[in-house]
N, C-alpha and C positions, 0 to 999 in steps of 0.2 A: 892726168884731169888737174885743173886746180881743185884745191880745196877749198870749201867754205869756209870765209872770215867769220873768224872766233872773237868774241867780242873781248875787250881789254877787262877784265876784273880782277877788283880788289883783292888781295893773296886771300884774305881768310873765307871768300867766296871763290875763288879760282883753286883752292887746294884740294877740298873733297871734293870737286868737279872733273879735275886732271885725274883721279883713278878712275872715270868713266869714259864712255866712248858715244861722243856726239853722233850718232847713226839715223836719227830719225828727222825726215822731212816734214815737208806742209801735209803732206797725206797721210801719214803713219801718226803725226800728231794730233791732224782733225780725227783722226779713227778711234786714238785713244780716247780723245773726248766722249765723241757722240757714243762709243760703244761704253762708257761709264754712267752715259745719257739716258741713253737706251733700255740696255739692258737691265737697268735694275730700275725704271721707271714705268711707264703707263700699261705696261703688262699685269703690274702688280698691284696698281695704286687708283686707278681710274673709279673703283667702286667706291673707295674711303672718299675720293674727293666729292662725287653724286650724295653721298653718305651725308660729308660737312656741310651743304648747305642745303639739302633736300631737295634736287630737283635738278633739271637741265644748267638752268642758270648758273651750275657751279663752272660753267666755261668761261665767266669772269674770272674765275681763280688762275685757271689756264694762261688768259690773256693781264692781269695785275704778275704775275710770275715771269712772264716771256720781259715783261717790261724792266722789272727789277734785274733778272739777270743778265739784260742787256748790261743797264748801267752797272752791274755789280762786276759786268766780265770787263768795263772798263777798266776798274779797279786792278784787276786782276793782268791785264792785259798789259798796262802801263807799269806796273811793279814789274811783273815776268820778265818783258824787256831791258829796263831796266840793271836786273839781278838775276841772269837767269843762271843760277846755280843751282843744283840739288837741295832740295829740302822745301821751297815754294816759302810762304808765308813765314818761315822759320826764322830766314835770312831776310824779309823785306821788315819783319819787326826789331830786328837786333839792329840793321842799317839805318832805317827810318827816326828811330828813337835814340838812336846814339849807342853804338857800339861798346861805352867804358861806361854807359849809367844807365837809364830807364831801360835802353834796346839789351841789355840781360835779363829785365824780368820779364818784359814782355816777350820776349826769345823762349824764356824756360816756362813762361807759361801755356803759350802754342804748346810746347812739346809735352808738358803737365798734359794738357787737354789731351789731345794724340792719345796719350794712354788710352782713355776712356773713349773719344770719337772712332778712333780705327776700327777698334772691335764689334763697336756696336753698328758701324756702316756695314762692314763683312757681313756680321751676324742677321742685319735685318735683310739681307740682300738674299744670302741663303735661304730664309726664313721662306720667304715667296716664292724661292727656288724648290722649296719642300710643297708649295701649295700648289703649284700646278704638277708638281710628279705625282701628289695624291693623287689627280683626278685623273694622268696618264696610269696610274697605277694603283686603283682602289685595294686591291685585294695583297698587296705588299703591307706586312705587319709591323711598318717602322711609325713611331710619330714623325710630327712634323721636325721635332728638335733634332733626332735621329738622323734623320737626313740628311739635314742644316751639316750637322757635324760631317759627315761625310761629303758633302762639298768642300767644304774646307780642306781638308786632309788633300783632296783632289787639286784644289785651288793650289796650294802648295809646292805641289806636286809639278805643275806644269810651267809654274813661274821660278823654280829652281834652275835657272838658263840663261842665257845671254840676251839683252836686250833687242840686239839685233833680230835674233831668231821670234821673243816676242813683238815686236812693232809687224814685222812680215805675217806674225799669227793675227795680230790686230785687225790688219784690213782685210783678210781672210772673212773672222767674223764677222763683222762688221758688215759683210756682204750677206751673210746669212740673218741679221736680223733685218736690212733691210728687204729683204726679200720676204720678211714675214709680216712688215710694217703696210709695205705695199699691195700684199696681200688682202691684210685688212682693208688698209683702205679702198685698194679697188672693188673689193665684193661689197663693202659697205655702201661707194656710190652708187652700185647698180642695183640694189636694192634698197636705198635710201627711201625713207619715208617719213619726209619734212615734219608733218604734224607730230609724229611718235619725237621726233629728236628735240620737237620745239614741245612739249606738253608741260608747259610750267602750271607748278600747282597755284593756288589762289594768295595771290599776296609776295608773289617770289621777288619781287624788286620793290617791296615797299620796306624803306630805309629804318632801320630800327637797330637796337642793340643785339638782337640776334642775328640779325641779317649782318650787322659788321664782324661781329664775331664768327660768322660762320665762312663771311670772306678772309677773315684771316686764317683758318683753321685751313680751309680747301688751298690760300696762296701757300699755305706753309707744305703742304704735303706739294703742291706743285713745284717748291723752289727746291724741294727735297729731289724731284725728276730733273729738272736742269740742273741741279748741283755739279755733275761731270764735266762742266767745262774750265774749270779752275785745274782737274788733274794734269793737265800738261805742265802746266807751273813748278807742280813738284818734281816734275822728270826736267828741269830746264838744262841741268848739266850733257843730257842726252840729245838735246837738238840742235841740228845742224843749221847756221844763222838764225839763232834765237831771236835777234832783235826785231826781225822780221816773223819768223813763224810763228812764235806763239803768241804777239797779238792776232794774226790770221786767223790763227787755228780756235782761238776763243769765240771771237766773232762768230766766223762761219759758223761753228758748233752750235753756236746758241740760236742760230737763227733759222739754220736748215731742221735744225729737231722741232724748236716751236711750231713752224709750220708743219712738221708730222705729227705732235702730239693735238694740236687744235683738230686735224682734221679726221682722226684717228679716234676721238670724242666723238663727236658728231655723226661718224657714222655708226658707231657701235649704238648709240641709245636712240639711232634712227631704227635701228632694228630688232633691237631686246629694250622693253619698257625699262627708263631708266630707275622705276623701284627693284625691280629683278637686278638688274647690274648694281645698283649699289649695297647688296648683301651676297655680290657674288664674289668667289676667291679666285676664277680660273673665268672671268668674264670674257676674255678674246678668244679662249678655248668654245665656251659656251657658245659666243656669236656664231662662229662656224660648224660647230654644231646643228646650229639650226637651219642655216644655210644648205649645207651639204653633204649632214652626218657625220657618224661616228670617225669612219677611215680619215678625211679630211680632218677634223677635230682633231685626231690622234696625232697627224702631221704636223699642222698649228703647235700642237704644246710641246712637239719635240722641237720644231723652231724656236719657241721660246725661252725652253730648258737651255737650248746650245746662246740663246741672246744674254737670259740673266747671267749663264756662267761666264760669258765675256766682259760683261759688265763687271761683276764680282773681279776676274782678272787683272781689269784697269786698274780698278780701284784700289786691290791690295797693292798692287804695282806703285802705285804712287805714293799710298800712305809707309810702304817700306823705305822708298827715297829720304822722307823726312826725320825719321830715326836714326837712318843711316849717317846723313849728312851733320847731324850735331854728335853722333860717335865718333863721325873721321876729325869732328875738331876737335874732340875732346871736352866739350858742353854738358854732354850727356856720358850715359856708360862711354868707355871707348870699346867693349865689346859688340859695340851696334854699327861701328865703324870696317868691321873685316868685310873685306868682300873673297868672291871667290877665287881660288891661285889662278886659275886659269878664262874662265868664263868671264870676269870683271864685272861683276854685280852682285851687290849684298847679299848678305848669308843670313845673320842673327838677325837682322832687323824683320826680315822678310819672315821668318820663321816663328818670332815671337808675336806679331801681333796676328798672326793666324791662331797662334794657341791663346792668346786669348778671348778671342773671338767665341772660342767651343763653350763656355757656361752660358754664353747670352743666347744662344741658339732654341731656348725654352721659354723667352717670353712672345708678344704676343707683336706682330709686325707693326701694328699703330703707336704700341708703346716704345717700341724702340725708335721709329721714325723722329716721335716726339723728342725723346730725350736727346734723340741724336741733335736735330736742328737747334734744339732752342741751348744747349751746351756751345755748340759753333759760331752760336751770334754772338754770346756774349765773350767768348774766346778771343775768339777769328773776327765774324767777318765785319762785326763795328771798329774792334781798334784796326781791322785792316784799312778800313777807308780814314779812318785819322791818320794812320801810316802814309797814305796820299798826299794830305795836309802838310804832313811832317816833312813831307820830303821836297816839296814845290817850297816850304817856307826855311827850310834850318838845313838840308842837305842840298844846297846848291851845287857842290861839288859834284855829285853824281848825276851821270849824261841819264836824259831822258828820250830814249832813242823815238820811243812812241807815247806821242801825249795825246789823251782821251778828248773826245770831240766835246765842244764845248762847255770843259774845264770851267766852273768844277757843279754844274747842272748835274751829270751823272752820278758823280760821287753823292753828294748831296741825296739824291732822289734812292740810292742806294741804301742809304744810313736811313732814313724814313721807312724802308721798304721792309728790312729787318725790326726795326723796332714795330711796326703795324703787326708783324706777323706772330710777336711772342707775347701780345695785348689779351689773348684769347682767354678767359678764364680757366678752362682746363689745362692750360699752358704755367697756371702758378706754381703748380707743386714743381714741376720742373726748371721753372726759373729762380726757386727756394734751391734744388740741388745743385742747379750750375752755379749760382753765388756763392754754395758754400764751398763747391771747388776751386774755386777762388781764391777763399780764405787760406782753404788749406794748403793750396799750390804756391800762395806769397806766404805762406809759412815756411811750407818746405824749401823756397829759395832762400830765404831768411838764415835757416837752418846751413844750408848749403854756402851761402854768402859769409857764415861764421867760420865753418870748416874749413874752407879756401881762402878766409882772408879777402874776399873780392866786394866792388859796390853793392849796398851801402856800408859794409861793416870791414872795410881795408882797414887795417893798422896804419896811423898816420904816420907818414916818413918825416925822418928827424933833418930839420934844415942842415945842421952839421957835417952828417955821416953820410945824411944818403941812403940809410938804411931805416926799415919799419921799427915804430919804435915797441 
């Protein structure tokens, strides 16, 4: 049987990926993305989106989030197809901005933010899991934080195995996730009350500052839900025929999940008054309870717990590959580049990010999501759009097997989208924190550059001896 074509990658991208196994096809790649999107998404955030806009008009947040996700997905698809190695944005920044100069700084800052965003992502999803767990088992005397900590330990155990096993497991878990979503959508369509679903409060669409800021907050939460479309880019070194399968997985997962989110939101608030849904921490379970009783609600809660657990699994998987790639190349602590001697999967990076997530489990879900998104916007999402332009203008030597449709319109819309959702007044503190982390990251990089004598603090080379002065 002929093997899948392997892209010709630059040595500094190919070397770390050479230790990994390209065993994930389109189905597994799409499953990994969709699990990350659905598993940690609407089940735990629908109430927060309704609260952000104060009514069913919050569906605009889902629609706007879908538009921005498709546009930003084009950015990931183009970069992922061109540089399908382990680490995703880490290698995109390094190559697009010149690996000998600015690329070193941008890739370092991406690693720097991963130290904060990976634990934030994992802990947020685990807190969401804990909310449904407490709904299902109200008499268990564990706090939300304690339940979330237990989940993190279980995730580390599940992922400590070869990628082929994880890929197969992802497909099975996706089936469970889709069963839960289709149950909700089908039941909701049968019992849908259109008048309740579109019970708009007075002045719902009145254009004002509060409307603009509310929509920005709702879109931020929606983008958090859609965010898993990028997950496969971090696993680029383990995808078969990546120049085709990475773009296909990104686009396919966004389109399917956007449709499911919109349907699910409408049927939920068409059965449960939106004012109740906006304050619920387990709205889907309460929806099923209202229609079919406690036993059905318990079954749905079980499915949601499996779905959320599945999303955490795939998200943690992606983050572990970022630190692994950097460690394998020697651009981060080398210990993170270690792989299992027989299973050939990253070990230290996997265990480290789970450990860093543990102390964050006692923060609220809303605070974790807001901090996570703003840090990523400033460190990763906006610079990544710039990286696409840099690739087109300055790195014509890098082949682009996939070019985004209607370039550069999707990239421009993605940039505007990320800027828009960061403008809400309640995000000012998070923006300030993120900018402070940027300054600390630049300082850390300069210290490292001085110690290692790298750009921009490399020692000048003598023209006569050829050695550093």
